[in-house]
Structure formats: structure tokens, C-alpha cells
C-alpha positions in Angstrom: 102.7 56.0 123.5 101.5 56.3 119.9 98.2 58.0 119.2 96.2 60.1 116.9 92.8 61.7 116.9 90.0 61.8 114.3 87.7 64.8 114.9 86.9 65.3 118.5 86.4 67.6 121.4 87.3 71.0 119.9 83.9 72.7 120.1 82.8 74.4 123.3 79.8 73.8 125.6 78.3 75.7 128.5 77.7 74.4 131.9 80.8 72.3 132.7 80.1 71.5 136.3 82.2 72.7 139.2 82.4 70.9 142.6 79.1 71.0 144.3 77.1 72.0 141.2 75.2 68.7 141.0 73.1 66.6 143.3 74.0 64.0 145.9 77.0 61.8 145.3 76.2 58.1 144.8 78.2 55.1 143.8 78.3 53.7 140.2 78.4 50.0 139.4 81.2 48.6 137.4 79.3 46.7 134.7 78.5 43.3 136.0 81.2 43.3 138.6 79.9 43.7 142.2 77.3 41.4 143.7 74.3 43.2 145.2 74.5 46.4 143.1 71.4 47.8 141.7 70.3 46.5 138.3 73.7 45.0 137.7 72.5 42.4 135.1 70.7 45.1 133.1 73.8 47.4 133.3 76.1 44.6 132.1 73.8 43.6 129.3 73.2 47.2 128.2 77.0 47.7 128.0 77.5 44.5 125.9 74.6 45.4 123.6 75.7 48.9 123.0 79.3 47.9 122.2 78.0 45.2 119.8 75.8 47.7 117.9 77.7 51.0 118.1 81.4 50.0 118.4 81.4 47.2 115.8 83.8 45.1 117.7 86.5 43.7 115.4 87.6 40.1 115.6 91.1 38.6 114.9 91.0 35.2 113.4 92.9 32.4 115.1 96.0 31.2 113.4 97.1 27.6 112.8 100.4 25.8 113.2 101.8 22.9 111.2 101.6 19.7 113.2 104.9 17.9 113.8 103.6 14.7 112.3 102.9 14.8 108.5 99.3 14.5 107.7 98.2 15.3 111.3 95.5 17.9 112.0 96.6 21.4 112.4 95.8 22.6 115.9 94.3 26.0 116.4 96.4 28.4 118.5 94.6 30.9 120.8 95.6 34.5 120.3 95.4 36.8 123.3 93.5 40.1 122.8 95.5 43.2 122.2 92.9 45.6 123.5 90.4 46.1 126.3 87.1 48.1 126.7 85.5 48.9 130.0 82.9 46.1 129.5 85.4 43.4 128.6 87.6 44.4 131.5 84.5 44.2 133.8 83.6 40.8 132.4 87.0 39.4 133.3 86.9 40.9 136.8 83.4 39.5 137.3 84.2 36.0 136.0 87.0 34.9 133.7 84.9 32.2 132.2 82.2 34.8 131.3 85.0 36.7 129.5 85.9 33.5 127.6 82.2 32.8 126.6 81.8 36.3 125.3 85.1 37.0 123.7 86.5 33.7 122.6 83.5 31.4 122.2 81.3 34.2 121.1 78.2 32.5 122.6 75.0 34.2 121.8 73.0 36.1 124.4 69.3 36.8 124.4 68.3 40.4 124.4 66.8 41.6 127.7 64.0 44.2 128.1 66.1 46.4 130.5 69.3 46.4 128.3 67.3 47.1 125.1 65.4 49.9 126.9 68.8 51.4 127.8 70.0 51.2 124.2 66.8 53.0 123.1 67.0 55.7 125.7 70.7 56.4 124.9 69.7 56.8 121.2 67.0 59.3 122.1 69.3 61.4 124.2 71.9 61.4 121.5 69.5 62.5 118.8 67.8 65.2 120.9 70.9 67.4 120.5 70.4 67.5 116.8 67.6 70.0 117.5 68.2 73.7 118.2 68.7 74.4 121.9 65.3 76.0 122.4 63.6 72.9 121.0 65.2 70.4 123.3 62.1 69.8 125.4 60.8 66.7 127.2 57.8 66.4 124.7 60.2 66.5 121.8 62.5 63.9 123.4 59.6 61.6 124.0 58.4 62.0 120.4 61.7 60.6 119.3 61.1 57.2 121.0 58.9 55.6 118.3 61.3 56.4 115.5 64.4 55.2 117.4 62.6 52.0 118.4 61.9 51.4 114.7 65.6 52.0 113.9 66.6 49.6 116.7 64.4 46.9 115.4 65.8 47.3 111.9 69.4 47.1 113.1 68.8 44.4 115.7 65.9 42.2 114.6 66.5 39.9 117.6 64.9 42.5 119.9 61.6 41.5 118.4 61.8 38.3 120.4 61.1 40.4 123.5 57.5 40.9 122.6 56.9 37.9 120.4 54.2 36.7 123.0 52.5 40.1 123.1 50.1 40.0 120.2 48.0 42.9 121.5 51.0 45.1 122.2 50.2 45.7 125.8 53.6 44.8 127.2 55.3 46.8 124.4 53.2 49.8 125.3 54.1 49.6 128.9 57.8 49.1 128.1 57.8 52.2 125.8 56.0 54.1 128.6 58.9 53.2 131.0 61.4 54.5 128.4 59.4 57.8 128.2 59.6 58.1 132.0 63.4 57.7 131.9 63.8 60.3 129.2 61.5 62.7 131.1 63.5 62.2 134.3 66.6 63.3 132.6 65.2 66.8 132.3 65.1 67.1 136.1 68.8 66.3 136.2 70.3 68.3 133.3 69.1 71.2 131.1 69.8 70.4 127.5 69.0 73.9 126.4 72.2 75.0 128.1 74.4 72.3 126.7 76.2 72.1 123.4 78.1 68.7 123.5 81.4 68.6 121.7 80.8 64.9 121.1 78.1 62.3 121.4 78.6 58.6 121.3 82.3 59.2 120.8 84.5 56.2 120.0 87.9 56.6 121.6 91.0 54.4 121.3 94.6 54.7 122.3 97.6 52.4 122.6 99.7 52.5 125.8 103.5 52.2 125.8 103.0 48.5 126.8 101.2 47.8 123.6 97.8 47.5 125.2 95.1 49.2 123.3 92.2 50.8 125.2 88.9 51.5 123.5 85.4 52.5 124.4 82.4 54.7 123.6 81.7 57.9 125.6 78.0 58.9 125.8 78.8 62.7 125.8 81.8 65.0 126.0 81.3 68.6 127.0 84.0 71.2 126.5 83.9 74.6 128.3 85.0 77.8 126.5 88.0 77.6 128.9 88.9 74.2 127.5 87.8 72.1 130.6 86.5 68.7 129.6 83.6 66.9 131.2 82.8 63.2 130.4 79.1 62.3 130.9 77.6 58.8 130.9 73.9 57.9 131.2 72.7 55.0 133.2 69.1 53.8 132.9 69.2 51.8 136.1 69.2 52.9 139.7 72.3 54.2 141.5 74.0 51.5 143.6 74.4 51.6 147.3 77.2 53.8 148.8 79.3 50.9 150.0 80.2 50.1 146.5 81.7 53.6 146.0 85.3 52.3 145.7 84.6 50.6 142.4 82.0 53.1 141.2 84.0 55.0 138.7 86.0 52.3 137.0 84.4 52.8 133.6 84.6 56.6 133.7 88.2 56.6 134.9 88.9 54.2 132.0 87.6 56.8 129.6 89.5 59.6 131.4 92.7 57.6 131.0 92.1 57.2 127.3 91.4 60.9 126.8 94.5 61.8 128.9 96.8 59.6 126.9 95.3 60.9 123.6 94.9 64.6 124.4 97.4 65.1 127.3 94.5 66.7 129.1 92.8 65.1 132.2 89.0 65.6 132.1 87.9 68.2 134.7 84.9 66.2 135.7 83.4 62.7 135.3 79.6 62.6 135.6 77.2 59.7 135.8 73.5 60.4 135.4 71.2 57.7 136.8 67.9 58.0 135.1 66.4 55.1 137.1 66.7 56.8 140.4 67.3 60.4 139.5 70.8 60.6 141.0 73.9 62.2 139.7 77.5 61.1 140.6 80.3 63.5 139.9 84.0 63.0 140.4 87.1 65.1 139.5 90.0 62.8 138.6 93.7 63.4 139.3 96.7 61.9 137.7 97.3 59.4 140.5 93.8 58.0 140.1 94.3 57.4 136.4 97.8 55.9 136.9 96.3 53.4 139.3 93.6 52.5 136.7 96.4 52.0 134.1 98.3 49.7 136.3 95.1 47.7 137.1 94.4 47.4 133.3 97.9 46.1 132.6 97.5 43.5 135.4 94.2 42.4 133.9 95.7 42.2 130.4 98.5 40.0 131.8 95.9 37.7 133.4 93.9 37.5 130.2 96.9 36.6 128.2 97.9 33.9 130.7 94.4 32.5 130.6 94.4 32.5 126.8 97.7 30.6 126.7 96.8 28.1 129.3 93.1 27.7 128.5 92.3 28.1 132.2 89.2 30.3 132.5 87.9 29.7 136.0 84.3 30.6 136.9 83.8 33.0 139.7 80.4 32.4 141.2 78.4 35.4 142.5 74.8 36.4 142.8 75.0 37.6 139.2 75.2 34.1 138.0 71.4 33.8 138.3 71.1 36.2 135.3 73.8 34.6 133.1 72.8 33.2 129.7 75.6 30.7 129.8 74.6 28.4 132.7 74.3 25.4 130.3 78.0 25.8 129.5 79.2 26.6 133.0 80.7 23.9 135.3 79.2 25.7 138.3 75.8 24.7 137.0 76.8 21.2 135.7 77.5 22.4 132.2 80.5 21.9 129.9 82.2 24.7 128.1 82.8 24.4 124.3 86.0 22.6 123.4 88.9 25.0 123.8 89.8 26.5 121.5 86.9 25.7 119.1 87.5 28.8 116.9 89.4 31.4 118.9 88.7 35.0 118.2 90.3 37.9 120.0 87.2 40.1 119.9 88.8 43.2 121.2 91.8 43.0 118.8 91.8 45.3 115.8 94.4 46.3 113.3 94.7 49.8 112.1 95.1 53.1 113.9 96.9 53.0 117.2 95.0 55.9 118.7 92.0 57.9 117.6 89.0 59.7 118.8 86.0 59.8 116.5 83.5 57.5 114.7 84.5 53.9 114.6 
């Protein structure tokens, strides 16, 4: 495995949790994967939106081949992606056709209030740690919301569509109030005055021996003085029901696998903080867990490459289809996908470093 690190995870923090430190264990949703999970569409949209804004997903242009007949048109050849993020892996597991719409066809998706709220709250919690520990209070955190909302509107003007029919600003005021409530609830789950994150919004990437590159963004990394690592992710929705526990930690195990391959250290704890319901899920990974995740990702990668080569991206109907922006292009709803390939882009593929940990 090739890999290198830029910056990353050398400073210490207090309060790395031990078993039983936190509240009740609940299941986490894999973004957009399991029908019936709480706030699944919002979770999926939030993950997609945050990757688009923060990660700056790179695209690999399709290549062309000379046609056998002189003067004939040059066909476009689809290129399979060489990397995966948790959200893109979740897309393919949920519905291969959805993966195609997002990665290959790059079909636009409308911003949603829930996903945009999640992006806003994440930005506030990230920026709060810029303040000295004693000043990390709920009033200060809530005071950051207007400024972060202004920044979000500047970076993503399309979010203004959410309140285009709200001339008096009543809906916007209610929406911002909901964001305040989520931020305030966080203080009942964690004490930021006792935390000094080693990293916030950390971009991580590594290349496995197979050639598959894994990449993603970790909300927060805490490192104890003893060197133990805790990976923390904020969820602005509600915790899903316990019966979905088997797939709960896919995203977090994905991150733990990347950190393990980069740093040769397995994170001591994975922690999900659900601001919508006030629940905390913690899990302590072991090598066997992460090895299973790696095998699963390699199988997904093989399936994605096969679909890219054959052009067979089958829809997989679930209850989540009701929230999909692409029904007009989906055969399950009488739609027709764009010609394949129209212009094929491997949205998760990126040249450059084979492994790193730091700003994208």
C-alpha cells in the first residue's frame, strides 16, 4: 500500500472516551442505504452536499477511441472510477442507477432544507473550536449561525432557492431557529471546553494494494495524550431504529480503515453524535471489522467497474425513491436515462497523491 500524510492527528486532546463513557447505543444509518431509517433522504443529501462543497470532488474526463471506419464518429469510452468515498459507496449499495446519475451523468439535484441545515450546523461546530476553550459556550455557538449562513449562501447560491417564496422571511427564521436547537443540543452530549480536536473536517485519502483509492472527510479527530484516536461524526437527523444496527457504522468503519492504512493505527473509538434525537453511538473497531469493510469495498469496486464497462446500471426500488430527484430519468417511474455514455466522468477519480491526510 502506498500512502503519505499531509498534516494530521499529531496534537492531543482530552476526553477520548472509554467503553461506557457515553450514552445509549443506537444504530446509525448508512447514507441513503436502508429503507425505513430515520431521516434517510436528509442524511444522504447532506453527505452529497458536504462532499461537493468541502471535498471538491475531482473528475476524470472520458477518453475517445478512433473508429474503425475512416470518417466515422469517435465513440466515447466510459472510464471506471478509481476511488470511493462513503457516500458514493452508499449510493451504489442503495441503487446502482442512482450512482450513475450522480457520478457519470452528473445530474443536478435541488438543495433540501434538511441537508442544507446539516451543512450549516457542521460549519458552526467546526468554527466553534477556533475560540478558546472557556469561550466555547452555547450562546457563542448560536451566534456563529448568521455568519456561517452568509458564507454558505456565498459559496452555494443555489440554497437561496429554498426560501425564494418566503418574502417575509418567516420560514427562514424558523429554519434558522431549528439549526440553533440542534447546535444547543450538542452541548448536552459533549463538552467542548474539555476537547481540543487534533483535526476538524479532515480530508483523508489512501490507496489500497489493489489500486482502489479511498477518500472522505472526517468531522472531527480527537487524539489523547496517550495516542489513542477517536473519530467523531455529527448527524443532524435522528438516530435510526436498533434493527438497522448491522449497517450502522459503515461510514465510520470506512474512515477507520483509511486511518489504519495511512497511520498503521486503528482508532480506539468511533463516535456518532445524533443532534436530532440527542443520542450517541460509540463503537470500538477491531482489525477483523476493518478487513471485512475492505473486502466489501473491493467487491463494490468490482461491481462498479463491471457496470461502467457494460452500461448496465439497474435501478433498485426502495422507499427512498420517493425522495429521489431523478424520477424523470428513472425507468421505474416511466423515465428514460440520458444516453450512455453522454459524457462520462469518473467523479471519484483523481490524479496526484496516493495517500494523504489533510486539506484537499
